[in-house]
C-alpha positions as CSV (number, residue, x, y, z in Angstrom):
1,M,-6.8,50.2,26.8
2,F,-6.9,53.6,26.5
3,A,-6.2,56.6,29.0
4,H,-7.8,60.0,28.5
5,Y,-5.3,62.4,27.6
6,F,-6.1,66.1,29.0
7,P,-4.1,68.7,26.8
8,P,-4.0,71.6,29.4
9,Y,-1.0,69.6,31.7
10,P,1.8,68.4,28.8
11,L,5.0,67.4,30.1
12,S,6.2,71.0,29.6
13,L,3.8,74.4,29.4
14,D,7.0,76.5,28.6
15,N,10.1,74.4,27.9
16,K,12.4,75.5,30.7
17,D,14.1,73.8,33.7
18,P,11.6,71.9,35.6
19,A,13.1,73.4,38.9
20,V,11.7,77.1,37.5
21,D,9.1,76.4,35.1
22,Y,5.4,77.5,34.7
23,Y,4.2,74.4,36.9
24,E,6.7,74.9,39.3
25,R,6.4,79.0,40.0
26,N,2.9,78.9,39.5
27,Y,0.7,76.2,39.5
28,L,2.1,74.4,42.6
29,K,2.9,77.4,44.5
30,P,0.1,78.7,46.7
31,L,0.5,82.1,45.4
32,G,1.3,81.5,42.1
33,E,-0.2,83.0,39.0
34,N,-0.5,86.4,41.1
35,G,-2.7,84.4,43.9
36,V,-5.6,83.5,42.2
37,H,-5.2,80.2,43.6
38,A,-4.4,81.4,46.9
39,A,-7.7,80.0,48.8
40,Y,-7.3,76.6,47.9
41,G,-3.2,76.5,48.2
42,G,-2.3,76.6,44.3
43,L,-4.0,74.8,41.4
44,L,-2.2,71.4,41.3
45,R,-0.8,69.3,44.0
46,D,1.4,67.0,41.2
47,R,3.1,67.3,37.9
48,P,4.1,65.0,35.5
49,F,7.9,64.0,35.0
50,S,9.6,66.7,32.8
51,R,13.1,67.6,31.4
52,M,15.6,69.8,30.8
53,P,14.8,72.4,27.8
54,L,14.7,70.7,24.5
55,L,15.9,72.4,21.1
56,G,13.3,72.2,18.3
57,D,9.5,71.7,18.6
58,Y,9.6,70.6,22.1
59,Q,6.0,70.2,22.3
60,A,5.7,67.4,19.6
61,L,8.9,65.9,21.4
62,D,7.4,65.6,24.4
63,L,4.2,64.1,23.1
64,E,6.2,61.5,21.4
65,T,7.6,60.8,24.9
66,E,4.2,60.5,26.5
67,V,3.2,58.2,23.9
68,R,6.1,56.3,24.5
69,Q,5.1,56.1,28.2
70,A,1.8,54.8,27.4
71,K,3.2,52.2,25.3
72,T,5.5,50.6,27.7
73,A,2.8,50.5,30.3
74,G,0.8,48.6,28.0
75,L,-1.8,51.1,26.9
76,D,-3.2,51.0,23.1
77,G,-3.8,54.8,22.8
78,F,-4.9,57.8,24.1
79,I,-8.9,59.4,24.2
80,V,-8.0,63.1,23.7
81,D,-10.2,65.5,25.4
82,V,-11.3,68.0,22.6
83,L,-11.8,71.5,24.8
84,S,-11.5,73.6,22.0
85,L,-11.5,74.2,18.0
86,T,-8.8,76.8,18.8
87,S,-6.5,78.1,21.5
88,A,-3.3,76.0,23.0
89,N,-5.5,73.1,23.8
90,W,-6.6,72.7,20.2
91,T,-2.9,72.8,19.0
92,R,-1.9,70.2,21.3
93,S,-4.7,67.7,20.6
94,V,-3.4,67.9,16.8
95,K,-0.1,67.7,17.9
96,L,-0.9,64.6,19.8
97,M,-2.6,63.2,16.4
98,E,0.5,63.5,14.6
99,A,3.0,62.2,17.3
100,A,0.8,58.9,17.7
101,Q,1.2,58.6,14.2
102,R,5.2,59.0,14.0
103,V,5.9,56.8,17.4
104,D,3.8,53.7,16.7
105,P,1.0,53.4,13.7
106,T,-0.6,50.9,15.8
107,F,-1.2,53.4,18.9
108,K,-4.7,55.0,18.7
109,V,-6.5,58.3,19.6
110,M,-10.2,58.2,20.0
111,I,-11.6,61.3,19.8
112,E,-13.6,62.6,22.7
113,P,-15.5,66.3,22.1
114,D,-15.9,67.6,25.5
115,M,-19.6,68.7,25.9
116,T,-18.9,70.4,29.0
117,A,-16.9,73.0,26.8
118,L,-18.3,72.6,23.4
119,Q,-22.0,72.7,24.2
120,N,-22.6,75.6,22.9
121,L,-21.3,75.2,19.5
122,D,-23.7,74.6,16.5
123,P,-23.9,70.8,15.1
124,S,-22.3,72.2,11.5
125,T,-19.0,73.9,13.4
126,L,-18.7,70.6,15.9
127,A,-18.5,68.5,12.8
128,A,-16.1,70.3,11.0
129,G,-13.7,70.2,14.1
130,M,-14.0,66.4,14.7
131,A,-13.7,65.7,10.9
132,K,-10.6,67.5,11.0
133,L,-8.7,65.0,13.9
134,A,-10.4,62.1,12.1
135,S,-8.5,62.7,9.2
136,Y,-5.4,62.1,11.0
137,P,-4.2,58.0,10.6
138,S,-3.8,57.9,14.2
139,A,-7.5,58.3,14.7
140,M,-9.2,55.6,16.2
141,K,-11.6,53.4,13.6
142,L,-12.8,50.1,13.8
143,D,-11.9,47.2,10.8
144,D,-14.9,48.6,8.9
145,G,-13.3,52.2,8.8
146,R,-15.9,54.0,11.4
147,V,-14.3,56.3,13.1
148,V,-15.1,56.0,16.9
149,I,-16.3,59.3,18.8
150,S,-16.8,59.2,22.4
151,P,-18.1,62.5,23.3
152,F,-18.0,63.5,27.2
153,K,-21.2,64.0,29.4
154,A,-22.8,63.0,26.0
155,E,-26.1,63.6,27.5
156,A,-25.6,67.7,27.6
157,K,-27.3,67.0,24.6
158,T,-30.1,64.9,23.2
159,A,-30.0,61.3,21.2
160,Q,-31.9,63.0,18.5
161,W,-29.3,66.2,18.3
162,W,-26.3,63.0,18.3
163,A,-28.4,61.4,15.5
164,D,-28.4,64.5,13.5
165,W,-25.1,65.2,14.2
166,I,-23.9,61.9,13.2
167,A,-25.8,62.2,9.8
168,L,-24.1,65.6,9.4
169,M,-20.7,63.9,9.8
170,K,-21.5,61.8,6.7
171,S,-23.5,64.1,4.5
172,Q,-20.9,67.2,5.0
173,H,-17.7,64.9,5.5
174,G,-18.1,61.5,4.5
175,I,-17.0,60.1,7.6
176,T,-19.3,57.3,9.3
177,V,-19.0,57.5,12.7
178,A,-18.9,54.6,15.6
179,F,-20.9,56.3,18.5
180,V,-19.6,55.4,21.9
181,P,-21.1,58.2,24.2
182,T,-19.4,58.7,27.6
183,F,-22.0,59.6,30.4
184,L,-21.8,61.0,33.6
185,N,-25.0,59.0,34.1
186,W,-25.3,56.2,31.5
187,Q,-28.0,54.2,33.2
188,A,-30.5,56.9,32.8
189,N,-29.4,57.8,29.2
190,A,-28.8,54.1,27.7
191,T,-32.3,53.0,26.6
192,A,-32.8,56.8,24.6
193,F,-29.0,56.6,23.0
194,A,-28.9,52.5,22.1
195,P,-30.0,53.2,18.7
196,I,-27.1,55.3,17.7
197,S,-24.6,53.8,19.8
198,Y,-21.9,51.3,19.1
199,G,-21.1,51.1,22.8
200,F,-21.5,53.0,26.0
201,S,-19.1,54.2,28.4
202,M,-19.2,56.0,31.7
203,W,-16.8,58.7,33.5
204,G,-17.0,56.5,37.0
205,G,-16.5,56.8,40.3
206,R,-13.1,57.2,41.9
207,N,-13.7,55.3,45.5
208,P,-14.0,51.6,46.3
209,Q,-17.9,51.9,47.0
210,S,-18.3,53.6,43.8
211,V,-16.4,51.6,41.6
212,A,-18.0,48.0,42.9
213,G,-20.5,47.9,40.2
214,T,-17.8,48.3,37.4
215,A,-18.7,44.2,36.1
216,S,-22.6,44.7,36.4
217,N,-22.3,47.8,34.2
218,A,-20.1,45.9,31.3
219,I,-22.6,42.7,31.9
220,K,-25.7,45.4,31.1
221,A,-23.9,46.9,28.1
222,D,-23.5,43.7,26.9
223,S,-26.9,42.5,27.4
224,M,-28.0,45.7,25.0
225,G,-26.0,44.3,22.4
226,K,-23.3,47.1,23.1
227,L,-19.5,47.6,23.7
228,W,-18.4,48.4,26.8
229,L,-15.6,51.2,27.5
230,G,-15.2,50.9,31.1
231,P,-13.3,53.2,33.4
232,V,-10.6,52.0,35.6
233,A,-9.6,54.9,38.4
234,V,-6.6,55.6,40.5
235,Q,-8.2,58.4,42.8
236,D,-9.5,62.1,42.8
237,E,-8.7,65.4,44.8
238,R,-9.9,68.5,43.5
239,P,-8.4,71.4,45.3
240,N,-10.1,74.2,43.4
241,Q,-13.5,72.5,43.7
242,G,-12.8,71.8,47.3
243,I,-13.9,68.2,47.1
244,F,-11.8,64.7,47.4
245,D,-12.4,61.0,47.0
246,E,-11.4,58.2,49.5
247,A,-9.5,56.2,47.0
248,G,-8.4,53.7,49.8
249,N,-4.9,53.6,48.9
250,T,-4.9,51.1,45.8
251,E,-7.8,49.7,46.3
252,T,-9.9,51.9,43.8
253,L,-7.4,50.8,41.0
254,R,-7.5,47.3,41.9
255,K,-11.5,47.0,42.4
256,S,-11.9,49.1,39.1
257,W,-9.6,46.4,37.3
258,E,-11.2,43.4,38.9
259,G,-14.5,44.5,37.6
260,T,-13.5,45.2,34.4
261,I,-12.0,41.5,34.1
262,S,-14.9,39.8,35.7
263,G,-17.3,41.9,33.6
264,D,-15.5,40.8,30.4
265,A,-15.3,44.4,29.0
266,E,-14.4,44.9,25.7
267,W,-12.6,48.1,26.3
268,A,-11.0,49.9,29.2
269,F,-9.8,53.3,30.1
270,V,-8.2,55.2,32.6
271,P,-9.8,58.6,33.6
272,T,-7.0,59.9,33.4
273,W,-3.7,60.2,31.6
274,N,-2.8,63.4,32.9
275,D,-5.5,65.9,34.8
276,Y,-3.8,67.0,37.4
277,S,-6.5,69.8,38.5
278,E,-8.6,66.7,39.5
279,G,-5.8,64.6,40.8
280,T,-6.7,61.8,38.8
281,A,-3.6,61.3,36.8
282,I,-1.7,57.9,36.2
283,N,1.0,59.3,33.8
284,P,4.8,58.9,35.2
285,S,4.9,61.9,38.1
286,R,6.9,63.4,40.8
287,Y,4.7,62.0,43.9
288,H,3.8,58.9,42.4
289,G,6.4,58.0,39.6
290,W,5.9,54.8,37.5
291,S,4.0,52.9,40.4
292,Y,0.0,53.3,39.4
293,L,0.8,52.6,35.7
294,D,3.0,49.6,36.9
295,I,0.4,48.3,38.9
296,S,-2.0,48.8,36.3
297,A,0.0,46.9,33.5
298,Y,-0.5,43.9,35.6
299,Y,-4.2,43.8,35.5
300,S,-4.5,44.9,32.0
301,T,-2.3,42.2,31.1
302,W,-4.6,39.6,33.0
303,W,-7.9,41.5,31.5
304,K,-6.4,41.0,28.0
305,T,-5.2,37.4,28.3
306,G,-7.7,35.8,30.4
307,A,-5.1,34.7,32.8
308,A,-3.3,36.2,35.9
309,P,0.4,36.9,34.7
310,K,2.9,34.8,36.5
311,I,4.8,36.9,39.2
312,V,9.0,36.1,38.4
313,R,10.2,38.7,41.1
314,D,9.2,39.8,44.5
315,G,8.0,43.4,44.6
316,V,6.3,45.8,47.2
317,Y,4.1,49.0,46.5
318,L,3.8,51.6,49.3
319,T,1.2,54.0,49.2
320,H,0.2,56.8,51.7
321,R,-0.7,60.4,51.8
322,K,1.7,62.9,53.1
323,H,-0.2,63.6,56.2
324,A,-3.7,62.8,57.9
325,W,-6.8,63.8,56.0
326,Q,-8.1,66.2,58.4
327,A,-4.7,68.0,59.2
328,K,-5.0,71.6,58.9
329,P,-2.4,73.6,56.8
330,T,0.0,76.2,57.9
331,F,-0.7,78.1,54.9
332,A,-3.8,80.6,54.7
333,Q,-5.6,78.3,52.9
334,T,-9.3,79.3,53.4
335,K,-11.1,76.6,51.0
336,L,-10.4,73.2,52.1
337,M,-11.4,70.1,50.5
338,S,-14.3,67.7,51.9
339,L,-15.2,64.2,51.2
340,R,-17.6,63.8,48.4
341,A,-20.9,62.7,49.2
342,Y,-22.1,59.1,49.4
343,T,-18.4,57.8,49.1
344,T,-16.1,55.5,51.1
345,P,-15.0,57.1,54.5
346,A,-12.0,58.8,54.6
347,R,-9.1,57.0,56.0
348,D,-5.6,57.6,57.3
349,T,-3.5,54.2,56.2
350,V,-0.3,53.3,54.7
351,E,-0.9,50.2,52.1
352,A,1.7,47.8,51.2
353,L,0.5,46.0,48.0
354,T,2.7,42.8,47.9
355,F,3.7,40.7,44.3
356,L,5.4,37.8,45.7
357,T,6.9,34.5,44.2
358,A,6.1,32.6,47.6
359,P,5.1,33.4,50.8
360,A,7.6,36.0,52.7
361,Q,7.1,38.2,55.8
362,V,6.5,41.7,55.3
363,S,7.5,44.6,57.4
364,V,6.3,48.1,57.4
365,T,7.8,50.8,59.1
366,V,5.6,54.2,60.0
367,G,7.8,56.6,61.9
368,G,9.0,54.5,64.8
369,T,6.1,51.9,64.9
370,V,7.0,48.4,63.1
371,H,4.3,46.3,61.7
372,T,5.1,42.6,60.6
373,W,2.8,39.9,59.0
374,D,3.2,36.9,56.7
375,A,1.9,37.6,53.2
376,P,0.8,34.6,50.9
377,A,2.3,34.2,47.4
378,G,0.9,35.9,44.8
379,V,-0.6,39.6,45.1
380,S,-2.2,40.9,48.5
381,A,-2.4,44.3,50.0
382,R,-2.6,44.9,53.6
383,T,-3.3,48.5,55.4
384,V,-1.6,49.9,59.0
385,P,-2.2,53.2,60.4
386,L,-0.5,56.3,59.2
387,G,1.8,58.1,61.5
388,T,4.0,61.2,61.0
389,G,7.6,60.5,59.8
390,T,9.2,58.2,57.4
391,V,7.5,55.2,55.6
392,S,9.6,52.2,54.6
393,A,8.7,48.6,53.7
394,R,10.7,45.4,53.7
395,V,10.1,41.7,52.2
396,T,12.0,38.8,53.8
397,R,12.0,35.0,53.2
398,A,14.4,32.7,55.0
399,G,15.9,35.5,56.4
400,Q,17.1,37.2,53.2
401,T,15.7,40.3,52.0
402,A,13.6,40.0,48.7
403,A,12.4,43.4,48.3
404,Q,12.5,46.7,50.3
405,V,11.5,50.5,49.7
406,T,11.8,53.4,51.5
407,S,9.0,56.3,50.3
408,P,10.6,59.8,49.2
409,F,7.9,61.5,51.1
410,A,8.0,62.0,54.8
411,V,4.5,62.4,56.5
412,T,4.1,65.3,58.6
413,G,1.4,66.8,60.9
414,T,1.7,70.1,59.7
415,P,1.8,70.3,55.9
416,E,2.1,73.9,54.3
417,V,-1.1,73.0,52.1
418,Q,-3.6,70.3,52.1
419,D,-3.1,67.4,50.0
420,L,-5.2,64.4,50.1
421,Q,-3.8,62.8,47.3
422,Y,-2.1,59.0,47.8
423,V,1.6,59.0,46.9
424,A,3.3,56.0,45.9
425,T,6.5,53.9,45.3
426,S,7.8,50.6,44.9
427,S,10.9,48.6,45.3
428,L,10.7,47.6,41.6
429,R,10.8,51.2,40.3
430,P,11.5,53.3,43.1
431,T,9.9,57.2,42.9
432,S,12.7,59.7,43.1
């Protein structure tokens, strides 16, 4: 299991107190970066957990922290999105390779040349850059020594272009490539790329409707004799692009994993670990804490072991938006997000996802309205209408409280800016 690492959004951009750092002053403020993001109310809506200023090479230390966070959540590695062969993003990519080796030599980094950013490079220059990353011990390799390369939007170049590039990696750098292209449209490109590919992947959808084919994709790749690197999504909101997907609370995450399990995918990845500009991050953050990683850990354990983990303690996860999806912001935001075409319809719901050792009664309070039902043992999810005010959940059994949590994020009818992410918290590890 891997997660897509996006170098532009590390734990800290400037090693300052998180109350006044670059994220806080510029990316999260509607008028940050001299108002360049004002039309859509600011560049980001969430940020990674940070810390007080560090001494020494803070970038290296932060990357070590992220590797530890990923390992704690059951990940086996990152897939680093290589956006350039120079600049701060390249430096972070190199430091990530180094940090992974320091923290745990078994934690591997798959190399992903991003062909939306690198498509104008000539094959020799691209090969030289990928060879530099491949030289690090943390680079993902197969047992036979082949280096796994998984270009994003591989269809930006033809299969023949990539075949020539793979040959160049061997002739100029002595590197044998296991090619696992990540497509935006894998069905249209699989046949052409099959002769040069060890496996296939796709960027995937971010709503329940689009992830419904997760299992069939893995099965088709297997029928072609190829490994499947399957995407597991959380959600997607892009203020600067003016679009969002309806994730359906945790439904997209759960259905992604269910398809990965039933399709028996060999590898899986989460797009993304930390791309806050697309609202797809799963790493520990201000507005969802560890919740999405913890839910994912349950399903990834099921996928890896072949059996659903035994539930040994009661827990409830609460997810909801901070305002109704059609609410208008009070800030003079001129570019609003619209629902992506051909997607799951938008909805305003609070979800209680329960992990129970035995049947129990669940009560969810939204504002002044209480919703109560009987939940079975095991994993179950139920939604109730979103309303303004405080959101909380309580699980009781035989008159005793088994689990409870209050969301730290009140629902408002008058948001400052439009924010269509699902925030999350849980009784097991509350978001603070």
